[in-house]
C-alpha positions in Angstrom: 143.5 44.2 32.5 141.4 46.7 34.6 141.2 47.0 38.1 138.1 46.0 40.4 137.1 49.3 42.2 137.6 49.9 45.6 139.2 46.5 46.9 141.2 46.4 50.1 143.0 43.4 51.6 143.3 43.3 55.5 145.7 40.6 56.8 145.8 40.5 60.8 146.0 37.1 62.6 143.7 39.1 65.0 139.6 38.6 64.6 138.4 41.6 66.3 141.1 43.8 65.0 140.1 42.1 61.4 136.2 42.6 62.2 136.9 46.3 63.1 139.0 47.2 60.0 136.5 45.5 57.8 133.8 47.3 59.2 135.9 50.5 58.9 136.2 50.1 55.5 132.7 49.6 54.6 131.5 52.6 56.3 134.2 54.9 54.3 133.4 52.9 51.0 135.6 50.3 50.4 135.1 46.7 49.3 136.9 44.5 51.9 138.7 41.3 51.9 140.4 40.1 55.2 142.8 37.2 56.0 143.8 35.5 58.9 147.4 35.5 58.7 149.9 36.0 56.0 150.1 32.7 53.9 146.6 33.5 53.5 147.1 36.9 52.0 149.9 35.9 49.8 147.6 33.5 48.4 144.9 36.0 47.6 147.0 38.5 46.4 149.1 35.9 43.5 145.4 34.7 43.1 143.4 38.2 42.4 142.8 39.4 38.7 144.0 42.7 39.6 146.2 44.2 42.5 144.0 45.6 45.0 143.3 49.2 45.7 145.5 48.9 49.0 146.6 45.9 51.3 146.5 46.7 55.2 149.1 44.8 56.7 149.7 43.7 60.5 153.2 43.8 61.1 153.3 41.0 64.1 151.7 38.1 63.4 152.7 34.1 64.1 154.7 31.8 61.8 154.8 34.3 58.7 154.9 37.5 60.0 154.4 41.1 58.3 157.6 41.9 57.3 158.0 38.6 55.7 154.9 39.1 53.8 155.9 42.5 52.6 159.3 40.9 51.2 157.7 38.5 49.4 155.2 40.5 47.9 157.7 42.9 46.9 160.3 40.1 45.7 157.4 38.6 43.4 156.3 41.9 42.2 154.0 43.3 43.9 152.7 46.3 43.2 149.7 47.4 45.5 150.2 50.2 48.1 151.0 48.1 51.5 150.1 50.6 54.9 151.6 48.8 57.7 150.0 48.2 60.6 151.7 49.0 64.0 151.8 49.6 67.7 152.5 53.2 69.2 156.1 52.0 70.0 157.1 50.7 67.5 158.8 52.7 65.1 162.2 50.7 64.5 159.2 48.7 62.4 158.1 51.1 60.7 161.0 52.3 59.1 161.7 48.7 58.5 158.6 48.5 56.8 159.6 51.2 54.5 162.8 50.2 54.2 160.9 46.5 52.8 158.5 48.6 50.3 155.9 49.7 52.9 153.9 53.1 50.9 152.4 53.9 54.7 151.7 53.2 58.1 149.2 53.5 60.7 149.4 53.3 64.5 146.4 51.0 66.1 143.4 52.2 66.8 142.6 53.4 63.5 140.1 56.3 62.9 138.1 56.4 59.8 138.9 59.5 58.3 142.5 58.6 59.0 142.7 55.3 57.5 140.7 57.2 54.3 143.3 59.5 54.0 145.9 57.5 54.1 144.5 54.9 51.1 143.6 57.8 49.3 147.1 58.9 49.4 148.9 56.0 48.9 146.4 55.4 45.5 147.4 58.6 44.4 151.2 58.1 45.0 151.0 54.3 43.7 148.7 53.6 41.2 149.7 51.8 38.4 149.4 53.3 34.6 147.3 52.8 32.5 148.1 52.1 28.8 146.3 55.8 28.1 147.9 57.6 30.8 151.4 58.8 31.5 152.0 57.9 35.2 154.3 55.3 35.0 158.2 56.1 36.6 159.6 55.9 33.1 163.1 55.4 33.8 163.6 52.6 36.6 162.2 49.4 35.3 160.1 47.4 37.8 161.4 44.0 36.6 165.3 43.7 35.0 165.2 42.5 31.6 166.6 39.0 31.2 169.2 40.0 28.5 169.7 44.1 28.3 169.8 45.7 25.0 173.0 46.7 23.0 172.9 50.3 24.0 172.1 50.0 27.7 175.3 50.8 29.8 176.2 48.6 32.1 177.5 49.4 35.4 181.2 49.5 35.6 184.0 50.8 37.8 187.0 52.9 36.2 189.5 55.4 38.1 189.5 58.8 37.7 191.8 61.1 39.6 191.9 58.4 42.2 188.4 58.3 42.6 186.0 55.3 41.3 183.1 56.2 38.9 180.5 53.5 38.4 179.4 55.0 35.5 175.4 54.2 33.9 172.9 52.1 36.2 172.5 48.4 34.5 169.1 49.3 34.7 169.7 52.9 33.0 169.7 53.0 29.2 172.0 55.7 28.3 174.1 56.5 25.4 173.9 60.8 25.0 176.7 62.5 26.4 174.5 64.8 28.8 173.1 61.6 30.5 176.4 60.0 30.7 177.6 63.3 32.0 174.8 62.9 34.6 175.8 59.7 35.7 178.9 61.0 36.1 178.5 64.0 38.7 176.1 60.9 40.4 179.1 59.0 41.2 181.1 62.2 42.2 178.7 63.8 44.7 176.8 60.6 46.2 179.6 59.6 48.7 179.1 63.4 50.2 176.5 64.3 52.5 175.5 67.5 50.8 171.7 68.2 49.3 171.5 67.7 45.7 168.6 69.9 43.0 167.4 67.8 40.6 165.9 69.7 37.7 164.0 69.0 34.6 160.5 68.3 33.1 158.3 66.0 34.4 158.7 62.4 32.8 162.7 62.7 32.3 163.6 60.4 35.5 164.1 62.8 38.2 163.2 60.0 41.0 165.4 57.4 39.5 168.3 60.0 39.7 167.7 60.7 43.3 167.2 57.1 44.2 170.9 56.2 42.5 172.4 58.4 44.6 170.8 57.1 47.4 172.0 53.7 46.5 175.3 55.2 45.8 175.7 56.9 49.0 177.3 55.6 52.6 173.3 55.8 53.3 172.6 53.0 51.1 171.4 50.6 53.5 169.1 53.1 55.0 165.5 53.9 53.8 164.6 56.1 50.9 161.9 57.7 51.5 160.0 60.1 49.2 157.0 62.6 49.6 155.2 64.7 46.8 155.2 68.3 47.8 152.4 69.0 45.0 150.2 65.8 46.3 149.1 67.5 49.7 147.9 70.5 50.6 150.5 72.4 53.1 148.5 71.3 56.5 148.6 67.9 55.2 152.4 68.3 54.2 153.6 69.2 57.2 152.1 66.7 59.1 153.5 64.2 56.5 157.1 65.7 56.8 157.4 66.3 60.6 154.8 63.9 62.0 152.5 65.0 65.1 151.4 64.4 68.5 148.5 63.0 69.6 145.4 66.1 69.7 147.7 68.0 67.8 144.7 69.1 65.5 141.1 67.5 64.6 141.4 63.7 63.8 145.0 63.1 65.6 144.2 60.3 68.0 147.7 59.5 68.4 151.0 60.2 67.7 153.0 59.6 64.5 156.5 59.9 63.1 157.0 62.2 59.7 159.1 61.4 57.1 162.0 62.8 58.7 161.8 60.4 61.5 161.3 57.5 58.9 164.1 58.6 57.0 166.9 58.9 59.6 170.2 58.3 58.8 168.8 57.7 55.4 167.6 60.1 52.2 164.5 62.1 52.1 163.3 63.0 48.4 161.3 65.6 48.0 159.7 65.9 45.0 158.0 68.7 43.3 159.7 71.1 45.7 159.0 73.9 44.4 155.1 73.4 44.8 155.6 73.9 48.8 153.9 76.8 50.6 156.8 79.3 51.6 155.8 79.2 55.2 156.6 75.5 55.4 159.7 76.1 53.3 161.1 78.2 56.5 160.3 74.9 58.7 162.1 73.1 56.2 164.8 76.1 55.8 165.2 75.9 60.1 165.7 71.8 59.7 168.4 72.2 56.9 170.3 74.5 59.3 169.5 73.1 62.5 169.5 69.5 61.7 166.8 69.4 64.4 162.6 70.0 64.0 159.7 69.7 66.0 156.5 67.2 65.5 153.2 69.3 64.9 151.9 70.1 68.6 155.1 68.6 69.8 157.4 70.4 72.4 160.6 68.2 72.6 162.8 69.0 69.6 164.1 65.8 67.3 167.2 65.4 65.2 166.8 65.2 61.6 170.1 63.0 60.6 168.9 62.3 56.6 170.1 63.4 53.5 167.9 65.7 51.2 167.6 65.1 47.9 165.2 67.7 46.2 163.3 68.0 42.5 161.7 70.8 40.7 160.3 71.3 37.0 159.8 74.9 37.5 162.8 77.7 37.2 163.3 78.4 40.8 164.8 81.7 39.8 161.9 83.0 38.6 159.9 81.5 41.4 162.4 83.5 43.8 161.2 86.8 41.9 157.7 86.2 42.1 157.7 85.4 46.0 156.8 82.1 45.5 160.2 80.4 46.7 162.7 81.5 49.5 165.8 82.5 48.3 167.8 81.5 51.5 166.1 78.2 51.2 167.0 77.9 47.3 170.9 78.7 48.2 170.7 76.1 51.1 169.5 73.7 48.7 171.3 74.3 45.0 174.9 73.0 46.5 175.0 71.0 44.0 172.5 71.0 41.0 171.6 68.5 38.1 170.3 69.4 34.8 168.2 66.2 33.0 167.5 67.2 29.7 164.1 66.4 27.7 164.2 63.4 25.8 163.8 65.5 22.5 167.5 66.9 23.2 169.1 63.3 23.5 167.3 61.3 20.8 170.5 59.0 21.0 169.1 57.5 23.8 165.7 56.8 22.1 166.5 53.7 20.6 167.8 52.2 23.8 164.6 53.0 25.2 162.2 51.9 23.1 164.3 48.2 23.3 164.6 48.1 26.7 161.0 48.7 27.3 159.9 46.4 24.4 161.8 43.6 26.1 160.4 45.0 29.6 156.7 44.6 28.5 157.3 41.5 26.7 158.2 39.6 29.3 155.0 41.1 31.6 152.6 40.4 29.3 151.3 37.1 27.5 151.7 37.9 24.3 155.7 38.3 24.5 158.0 40.9 22.9 156.7 42.2 19.6 158.9 42.5 17.0 158.4 46.9 15.8 158.6 47.7 12.0 160.9 49.9 10.8 158.3 52.0 9.6 157.4 52.2 13.5 160.9 52.4 15.2 161.2 55.4 12.8 158.2 57.3 13.5 159.4 56.6 17.2 162.9 58.1 16.9 161.5 60.9 15.5 158.8 62.2 17.7 159.5 65.0 19.9 157.8 63.8 23.5 156.2 66.4 25.4 155.9 63.6 28.2 159.2 62.7 27.9 160.7 59.3 28.9 157.6 58.6 30.6 155.4 59.0 27.3 157.9 56.8 25.1 157.9 53.8 27.9 153.5 54.2 27.8 153.7 54.0 23.6 155.7 50.9 23.9 153.6 49.4 26.3 150.2 50.3 24.0 152.0 48.5 21.2 153.1 45.2 23.2 149.6 45.1 24.7 147.4 46.0 21.7 150.1 44.5 19.1 148.5 47.2 16.6 151.1 49.3 15.1 148.7 51.3 12.7 147.0 52.3 16.2 149.9 53.8 17.5 151.0 55.4 14.1 147.8 57.1 14.2 148.1 58.5 17.6 151.1 59.7 17.1 150.1 61.7 14.0 146.9 62.9 15.9 149.5 63.7 19.0 151.6 66.1 16.2 149.1 67.6 14.7 147.5 68.9 18.2 150.7 69.8 19.5 151.9 73.6 19.7 155.4 74.3 18.6 157.9 73.0 20.7 159.7 75.4 23.5 162.9 76.7 22.9 164.9 74.4 25.8 167.0 74.9 28.7 171.1 75.4 27.3 172.6 72.6 29.6 176.5 71.8 29.7 178.2 69.0 29.0 177.8 67.2 31.7 174.0 68.1 31.9 174.3 69.3 35.5 174.1 73.3 36.1 171.6 75.5 36.5 170.5 78.2 34.4 171.5 81.3 35.5 168.6 83.7 37.4 169.1 85.9 34.4 168.7 83.3 31.6 165.6 84.5 30.4 167.0 87.9 29.3 170.1 86.8 27.7 168.1 85.8 24.8 167.2 88.7 22.1 164.0 88.6 21.6 163.8 87.6 18.6 165.5 83.9 19.3 162.9 83.5 21.8 160.2 80.6 20.0 156.5 81.7 20.7 154.1 78.7 20.7 151.6 79.4 18.1 148.8 77.5 17.4 148.7 74.3 15.8 146.4 73.1 12.9 144.0 71.1 13.9 143.8 67.4 12.9 141.7 66.1 10.0 138.4 65.6 11.0 138.8 62.0 9.0 142.2 60.7 8.5 143.3 60.6 5.0 142.9 56.7 3.3 140.3 55.8 6.4 137.3 53.8 5.2 135.4 54.0 8.4 135.2 56.7 10.7 134.3 56.3 14.7 131.9 59.2 15.5 132.4 58.3 18.9 136.4 58.8 18.7 135.7 61.9 16.8 133.9 63.5 19.0 136.6 62.1 21.9 139.4 63.9 20.1 137.8 67.0 19.8 136.2 67.3 23.3 140.6 66.5 24.6 141.8 69.3 21.7 139.1 71.3 23.4 140.1 70.8 27.0 143.3 71.0 26.5 143.5 74.5 24.7 141.0 75.6 27.7 143.7 74.3 30.3 146.6 75.9 27.7 144.8 79.4 28.0 143.9 79.4 32.0 147.2 78.5 32.6 148.7 81.4 30.4 146.3 83.8 32.5 147.1 83.2 35.2 150.8 82.7 35.2 151.2 79.1 35.7 150.2 79.0 39.3 148.2 75.9 39.2 145.9 76.3 42.2 144.5 79.4 40.8 143.8 77.9 37.4 142.4 74.9 38.9 139.8 77.4 41.0 138.9 79.3 37.9 138.5 75.7 35.8 136.4 74.7 38.8 138.6 71.2 39.1 140.5 70.3 42.4 144.1 70.9 42.1 144.7 67.0 42.2 142.6 66.5 38.8 144.4 69.4 37.2 147.6 68.3 37.6 146.8 64.9 36.1 145.4 66.5 33.0 148.6 68.8 32.6 150.3 65.3 32.4 147.9 64.2 30.3 147.7 67.0 27.6 151.5 67.1 27.8 151.8 70.4 28.7 155.0 72.0 29.7 155.7 75.4 31.9 156.8 78.1 28.9 159.2 78.8 31.6 161.4 75.7 32.2 162.0 75.3 28.4 162.7 78.9 27.7 163.1 80.8 30.6 160.6 83.8 29.2 160.9 86.8 31.2 157.7 87.5 33.6 156.4 90.2 31.6 156.3 88.3 28.0 153.0 87.2 27.5 152.5 84.2 24.9 151.3 85.4 21.5 147.6 85.6 20.8 146.8 85.8 24.8 145.5 88.4 26.7 147.1 88.9 30.2 144.0 88.5 32.8 144.3 92.0 34.6 142.9 90.0 37.6 145.3 87.6 38.3 148.4 88.7 40.2 152.0 86.8 40.8 151.3 84.2 43.2 
């Protein structure tokens, strides 16, 4: 079901405010709908063919206020980003709305550019995944299946050395020793307030682990606030993290609390911490050391009382050597570290994940849960999943939606044929929670490192095919060429994504999406290669420096 473009719903009981917002939305290119109260807004959302791109929700309304509307919408499975509208002095109301599931907030009066940026930010972070793109969070299901699969480990409590161990959360799938060790580690550190560094490839479920740390901590009743450090340029990221005062910069027409302020007494999750600009890293280090900070343009210190959990898919030791990451910040964050193994290294989890997603999407779509054939199950279990659990979820989702096993089998065969050889993965301990040593890339003899070699091209005409779509062949050829071009440029720039995006003449955000779509993984993550070891067949660009 396709989402109609540019639809935004405004829910506000103030007629003048509604008209102003509708006019502003039209001016910046959105198709606005208006509801005069919470009941009408919920009815519009329930009857919509697809979720809008965003919902602008006034928190103060008679009868059914914004908090009730937000709680009902989320409890009914609503996924559209909700931007809370508040008055300047309603900090507690904003925190409550964020806790109930609001994606962002705006303080009245609202400027057009401020409104556009908020909607674009929410859409980038919360857009629902399509069947052909690996964007969904794979580990944490949106709805709980009516009957858990056999290998979904139920949450349990046991006593070890006087400490409570709750094990694997009920909504998670884990049977491999490495993942069971990770959940044991989560139990051990959840009750403390120390920072936690979560490491692993994209799509392995780092955010799900961060949320469980929060849910099992003494801060569980307080906000869990997530921010993606790669989604915003450093100037906007500083304002998002620490807030700003009115007049701090062009467009700052009112004061705005930051994510640290919204996460007060709760947990703040900094995803993709390795992408943060070094200048901003220094300010984050000061917050961790002094437990206070200043808003952008502010003169009054604010106290930071939030547990910090960070995640990255980079090898931070290598980033420190290149000058991209502060060593003092690394040691401040690396109090407890969790290394999440890729799905290819814990294949015993795959059957349970398949059944879990089959039930989840079977209950969501009209056709119901599809029974997969033994051949499809075998192929799904044998596949290496460069996109990890996120990729597996989308494959199962496609199967449930399309109800055509041949389509997915052909897709798997094409993916295998165009994927380069797998890299050597990071070694992890039995608990799956120890970081690799700083010299990991030097500890292996050169012959032990698997170097990516070009894969054989996929056949133009699939074997046994009676009909061939030229349009599909052209599409596959274009995707293959695009993937090779991106891979080569990333290798030339030493995986400096911003520099690669500039040279490829696309935006940084577009490059991030394409890297995920193509299933590309930074070889430094999986192989820990030394900085001066170039991939086979690629000549390093003499004009590119380390970033």
